[in-house]
C-alpha positions as CSV (number, residue, x, y, z in Angstrom):
1,M,0.0,0.0,0.0
2,R,1.1,3.5,-0.8
3,P,-0.1,6.3,1.5
4,V,-1.5,9.4,-0.4
5,A,0.4,12.5,0.7
6,N,-2.6,14.8,0.1
7,P,-5.8,12.8,0.4
8,P,-8.6,14.0,-1.8
9,N,-11.5,15.7,0.0
10,P,-14.4,13.2,-0.3
11,W,-16.9,15.9,0.5
12,H,-15.8,18.3,-2.2
13,R,-18.8,19.4,-4.2
14,T,-17.1,18.6,-7.5
15,H,-17.2,14.9,-6.4
16,I,-20.2,14.4,-4.1
17,E,-22.3,16.5,-1.8
18,W,-22.0,15.5,1.8
19,E,-24.7,12.9,2.5
20,G,-25.5,13.9,6.0
21,D,-27.9,16.7,7.2
22,E,-25.2,18.7,8.9
23,A,-21.7,19.9,8.1
24,P,-19.2,17.2,6.9
25,P,-17.4,15.5,9.8
26,D,-14.2,17.2,11.1
27,A,-12.1,14.0,11.2
28,S,-8.7,13.2,9.9
29,L,-8.7,10.9,6.8
30,E,-5.8,8.8,5.6
31,V,-6.0,7.3,2.1
32,F,-3.8,4.5,0.9
33,E,-3.7,3.3,-2.7
34,E,-3.1,-0.4,-3.4
35,R,-2.5,-2.3,-6.6
36,A,-4.3,-5.5,-5.6
37,K,-3.4,-8.9,-6.9
38,S,-7.0,-9.9,-7.4
39,I,-10.4,-8.4,-7.1
40,L,-13.0,-11.2,-7.2
41,S,-13.5,-12.7,-3.7
42,E,-15.1,-16.1,-3.4
43,N,-17.5,-16.8,-0.5
44,H,-17.8,-20.2,1.1
45,S,-20.1,-19.3,4.0
46,P,-23.8,-20.3,4.0
47,D,-24.6,-17.1,5.9
48,V,-24.0,-15.0,2.8
49,P,-26.3,-15.5,-0.3
50,H,-23.7,-14.9,-2.9
51,R,-20.6,-16.6,-4.2
52,W,-18.6,-13.8,-5.8
53,S,-18.0,-10.3,-4.5
54,V,-16.0,-7.2,-5.5
55,N,-14.8,-4.7,-2.9
56,P,-13.0,-1.7,-4.4
57,Y,-12.2,-0.3,-1.0
58,R,-10.9,-1.5,2.4
59,G,-12.3,0.3,5.4
60,C,-15.5,2.4,5.3
61,M,-16.1,6.1,6.0
62,H,-19.7,5.4,7.0
63,A,-18.4,4.4,10.4
64,C,-21.3,2.1,11.3
65,A,-20.8,0.9,14.8
66,Y,-21.9,-2.7,14.0
67,C,-19.9,-3.3,10.8
68,Y,-18.8,-7.0,10.8
69,A,-16.0,-6.1,8.3
70,R,-14.0,-4.2,11.0
71,P,-11.7,-7.1,11.9
72,S,-10.5,-7.3,8.2
73,H,-8.7,-4.0,8.8
74,Q,-6.4,-5.7,11.3
75,H,-4.9,-7.8,8.5
76,L,-3.4,-4.5,7.2
77,G,-1.9,-3.6,10.6
78,F,-4.7,-1.2,11.3
79,G,-7.2,-1.2,14.2
80,A,-10.8,-2.3,14.0
81,G,-12.1,1.0,15.6
82,T,-11.5,4.5,14.3
83,D,-8.8,3.2,11.9
84,F,-11.5,1.3,10.0
85,D,-13.4,4.6,9.6
86,R,-10.5,6.9,8.7
87,K,-7.8,4.8,7.1
88,I,-9.3,3.9,3.7
89,V,-7.5,1.8,1.1
90,A,-8.5,2.2,-2.6
91,K,-7.7,-0.7,-4.9
92,V,-6.8,1.6,-7.8
93,N,-6.5,-1.3,-10.3
94,A,-9.8,-2.9,-9.5
95,P,-11.5,-2.3,-12.9
96,T,-8.4,-3.7,-14.7
97,L,-8.4,-6.8,-12.6
98,L,-12.1,-7.3,-13.1
99,R,-11.8,-7.1,-16.8
100,A,-8.9,-9.6,-16.8
101,A,-11.0,-12.0,-14.7
102,F,-13.9,-11.8,-17.1
103,E,-11.7,-12.4,-20.0
104,K,-10.6,-15.8,-18.7
105,R,-12.3,-18.8,-20.3
106,S,-13.0,-20.2,-16.9
107,W,-15.4,-17.3,-16.0
108,T,-19.0,-18.2,-16.9
109,G,-20.8,-14.9,-16.0
110,E,-22.0,-15.6,-12.4
111,R,-23.6,-12.8,-10.5
112,V,-21.1,-10.5,-8.7
113,T,-22.0,-8.7,-5.5
114,F,-20.6,-5.2,-4.8
115,S,-20.1,-4.4,-1.1
116,G,-19.8,-7.9,0.2
117,N,-17.4,-6.4,2.8
118,T,-17.3,-2.6,2.8
119,D,-19.6,-0.1,1.1
120,C,-18.7,0.4,-2.6
121,Y,-20.5,3.8,-2.6
122,Q,-18.9,5.3,0.5
123,P,-17.9,9.0,0.0
124,L,-14.4,8.4,-1.4
125,E,-16.0,6.7,-4.4
126,G,-17.0,10.3,-5.5
127,T,-13.3,10.9,-6.1
128,Y,-11.9,7.5,-7.2
129,R,-14.9,6.3,-9.2
130,L,-13.7,2.7,-8.9
131,T,-17.2,1.2,-8.4
132,R,-18.5,3.0,-11.5
133,A,-15.5,1.8,-13.6
134,C,-16.1,-1.8,-12.4
135,L,-19.8,-1.5,-13.3
136,E,-18.9,-0.3,-16.8
137,V,-16.8,-3.5,-17.1
138,C,-19.8,-5.6,-16.0
139,A,-22.0,-3.8,-18.5
140,D,-19.5,-4.5,-21.3
141,F,-19.5,-8.2,-20.5
142,R,-23.2,-8.3,-19.7
143,N,-22.2,-9.8,-16.3
144,P,-25.0,-9.7,-13.7
145,V,-24.4,-7.6,-10.6
146,A,-26.0,-7.0,-7.2
147,I,-25.2,-3.9,-5.2
148,I,-25.7,-3.4,-1.4
149,T,-25.2,0.2,-0.2
150,K,-26.1,2.8,2.3
151,G,-24.8,5.6,0.0
152,S,-26.9,7.9,-2.1
153,L,-24.0,8.3,-4.5
154,V,-25.3,5.2,-6.4
155,R,-27.7,7.6,-8.1
156,R,-24.8,9.1,-9.9
157,D,-24.5,5.9,-11.9
158,L,-28.1,5.6,-13.1
159,D,-26.9,5.5,-16.7
160,V,-24.7,2.4,-16.3
161,L,-27.1,0.7,-14.0
162,S,-30.0,1.3,-16.5
163,R,-27.8,-0.2,-19.1
164,L,-27.2,-3.3,-17.0
165,A,-30.9,-3.4,-16.1
166,A,-31.9,-3.4,-19.8
167,D,-29.9,-6.7,-20.1
168,G,-31.5,-8.1,-16.9
169,C,-28.2,-7.8,-15.1
170,A,-28.8,-5.3,-12.2
171,L,-30.2,-5.5,-8.7
172,V,-29.6,-2.7,-6.1
173,L,-30.4,-3.3,-2.4
174,V,-30.4,-0.3,-0.2
175,S,-29.6,-0.9,3.4
176,I,-32.1,0.8,5.7
177,P,-32.1,-0.5,9.3
178,F,-33.8,2.4,11.0
179,A,-37.0,4.4,10.5
180,D,-35.8,7.2,12.8
181,D,-33.0,9.3,11.5
182,A,-32.0,10.5,15.0
183,V,-31.2,6.8,15.9
184,R,-29.5,6.3,12.5
185,K,-27.2,9.2,13.1
186,K,-25.9,7.7,16.4
187,V,-25.2,4.2,14.9
188,E,-24.3,5.1,11.2
189,P,-23.0,8.6,11.7
190,W,-21.4,9.3,8.2
191,A,-23.9,7.4,6.1
192,A,-26.7,8.8,4.0
193,T,-29.8,9.9,5.9
194,V,-32.9,7.7,6.0
195,E,-34.8,10.1,3.7
196,Q,-31.9,10.1,1.2
197,R,-32.0,6.3,1.1
198,F,-35.7,6.1,0.4
199,A,-35.2,8.8,-2.3
200,T,-32.4,6.6,-3.7
201,L,-34.8,3.7,-4.0
202,R,-37.3,5.9,-5.8
203,A,-34.8,7.2,-8.3
204,L,-33.5,3.8,-9.1
205,S,-36.9,2.2,-9.4
206,D,-38.2,5.0,-11.6
207,A,-35.2,4.4,-13.9
208,G,-36.2,0.8,-14.3
209,V,-33.5,-0.7,-12.0
210,P,-34.8,-3.6,-9.9
211,T,-34.5,-2.6,-6.2
212,G,-34.9,-4.0,-2.8
213,V,-34.4,-3.1,0.9
214,M,-32.1,-4.7,3.4
215,V,-33.5,-4.2,6.9
216,A,-30.1,-5.1,8.4
217,P,-28.8,-5.4,10.9
218,I,-31.7,-6.0,13.3
219,I,-30.5,-4.8,16.7
220,P,-32.9,-6.2,19.3
221,A,-34.5,-3.6,21.6
222,L,-33.3,-0.8,19.2
223,N,-34.7,-1.2,15.7
224,D,-36.7,-4.5,15.7
225,G,-39.8,-2.4,16.0
226,D,-38.9,-0.5,12.8
227,V,-39.3,-3.5,10.5
228,A,-42.8,-2.9,9.2
229,A,-42.4,0.9,8.8
230,V,-39.2,0.5,6.8
231,L,-40.7,-2.2,4.5
232,E,-43.8,-0.1,3.9
233,R,-41.8,3.0,2.9
234,A,-39.4,1.0,0.8
235,H,-42.3,-0.6,-1.1
236,E,-43.8,2.8,-1.6
237,A,-40.5,3.9,-3.1
238,G,-40.5,1.1,-5.6
239,A,-38.6,-1.7,-3.8
240,R,-40.0,-5.1,-4.7
241,R,-37.5,-7.3,-2.8
242,A,-36.6,-7.4,0.9
243,A,-34.3,-9.2,3.3
244,M,-33.2,-8.9,6.9
245,Q,-30.3,-10.1,9.1
246,L,-29.6,-10.2,12.8
247,L,-26.8,-8.2,14.3
248,R,-23.5,-10.0,14.1
249,L,-20.8,-9.1,16.7
250,P,-17.4,-10.7,16.3
251,A,-15.1,-10.0,19.3
252,E,-13.4,-6.9,17.8
253,V,-16.7,-5.5,16.6
254,M,-18.4,-6.1,20.0
255,E,-15.9,-3.8,21.7
256,V,-16.5,-1.0,19.3
257,F,-20.3,-1.5,19.3
258,D,-20.5,-1.6,23.1
259,A,-18.6,1.6,23.5
260,R,-20.7,3.4,20.9
261,M,-24.0,2.2,22.3
262,E,-23.1,3.0,25.8
263,E,-22.4,6.6,24.7
264,A,-25.4,6.9,22.4
265,F,-28.0,5.1,24.4
266,P,-26.9,4.9,28.0
267,A,-30.5,4.2,29.3
268,R,-31.1,1.5,26.7
269,Q,-27.7,-0.2,26.4
270,K,-28.3,-3.0,29.0
271,R,-31.7,-3.8,27.6
272,M,-30.2,-4.1,24.2
273,E,-27.5,-6.5,25.5
274,S,-30.1,-8.6,27.3
275,A,-32.3,-8.8,24.2
276,L,-29.4,-9.9,22.0
277,V,-28.6,-12.7,24.5
278,Q,-32.3,-13.8,24.2
279,V,-32.2,-14.2,20.5
280,R,-28.7,-15.8,20.5
281,L,-29.6,-18.6,22.9
282,G,-27.6,-17.2,25.8
283,R,-24.7,-15.7,23.9
284,R,-24.2,-12.3,22.2
285,N,-22.7,-13.8,19.1
286,S,-22.4,-17.0,17.1
287,S,-19.4,-17.8,15.0
288,E,-20.9,-21.0,13.5
289,F,-21.4,-21.1,9.8
290,G,-25.1,-21.0,8.9
291,D,-26.0,-19.4,12.3
292,R,-24.0,-16.2,12.4
293,M,-26.8,-13.9,11.1
294,R,-29.9,-15.8,12.4
295,G,-31.8,-15.5,15.6
296,H,-33.7,-18.0,17.7
297,G,-36.4,-18.1,20.4
298,P,-39.7,-16.4,21.0
299,R,-38.4,-12.8,20.7
300,W,-36.8,-13.5,17.3
301,E,-39.8,-15.4,16.1
302,I,-41.9,-12.3,16.6
303,V,-39.5,-10.2,14.5
304,R,-39.4,-12.9,11.8
305,Q,-43.1,-13.2,11.6
306,L,-43.5,-9.4,11.5
307,F,-41.1,-9.3,8.6
308,A,-42.7,-12.2,6.7
309,R,-46.2,-11.0,7.1
310,T,-45.4,-7.5,6.1
311,V,-43.5,-8.7,3.0
312,E,-46.4,-11.0,2.1
313,R,-49.0,-8.2,2.6
314,L,-47.0,-5.8,0.4
315,G,-46.4,-8.5,-2.3
316,M,-42.6,-8.2,-2.1
317,N,-40.3,-11.1,-3.1
318,R,-43.1,-12.7,-5.2
319,D,-41.6,-12.1,-8.7
320,A,-38.4,-13.6,-9.9
321,L,-35.6,-11.3,-11.0
322,P,-35.4,-10.8,-14.8
323,T,-33.4,-13.5,-16.6
324,P,-30.0,-12.0,-17.6
325,K,-29.0,-12.0,-21.2
326,P,-26.1,-14.4,-21.9
327,F,-22.7,-13.4,-20.8
328,R,-20.5,-12.1,-23.6
329,R,-16.8,-12.1,-23.6
330,V,-14.9,-9.0,-24.6
331,T,-11.3,-8.8,-25.6
332,A,-9.2,-5.9,-26.9
333,Q,-8.4,-7.8,-30.0
334,R,-11.9,-9.1,-31.0
335,G,-14.3,-6.7,-29.5
336,L,-17.7,-8.1,-28.7
337,F,-18.8,-11.6,-29.6
338,D,-20.9,-14.5,-28.3
339,E,-23.9,-12.1,-28.7
């Protein structure tokens, strides 16, 4: 990794308007540029519903207290706390690596998920445009993509997303865990506001891009009562798919989460801890594959049924996604073929 001597200002108006409802945060930012060896990550966990993912950035400026990707920053010699929020690595050769991966005869055009680890539309994307360049590669090859984001910057790329959607190759899931923006601000301080996320769903849906909402993570005794309200507003904004996941707290994340929750919700923190233990069968976290993002017991069953019944009432998750047009291989020498 190479540290950038003068990091770009991710909130400069020539790149992206600050997503929050106040002034941009007064926090130091360190940017590192990396020439990665590969860009496609293969998932083997049954907890995650995708096989392949692309993450153009390491670390995330949204600074969500619960982010399960925080421990990955320790592999770089950074911390899982504020380092994860303020020391961001940009994989500057991501689009080139993705094109090379698609050119291989072994690649068959499986769906690729953006933001399997950190948000591909965090503010720094306004400067580096790595996610956009990767999506343009996917559009060239007609490779299906799914995007999970909290960032309203995804609206900038409506043109390329519409191009992918016309080939049946696009799905954008907007993560909206909270109905109350005052709560959101304490847990996801540098992410887009709740209103901006619903506006993002509407803009994407109106442009013909299939959309969905991720009500995740569910934090018992904090936002489990928001499920129906979020689903209803998302449906009104055009979302036709929905999913939810329980809070996951690996050891390094638990320390960050507890400190932030104690500061933000001092009167509620112990109740939240007790509620999480109830849905985790006496523990606050599970590291077992297939169980890491699921709950158990009566309290979780109430949440699960509320989600399922609301989804059914709204008619979400009924229709299958459009069938993607066949993958086409692109090479510099031969252009487009396998039409």
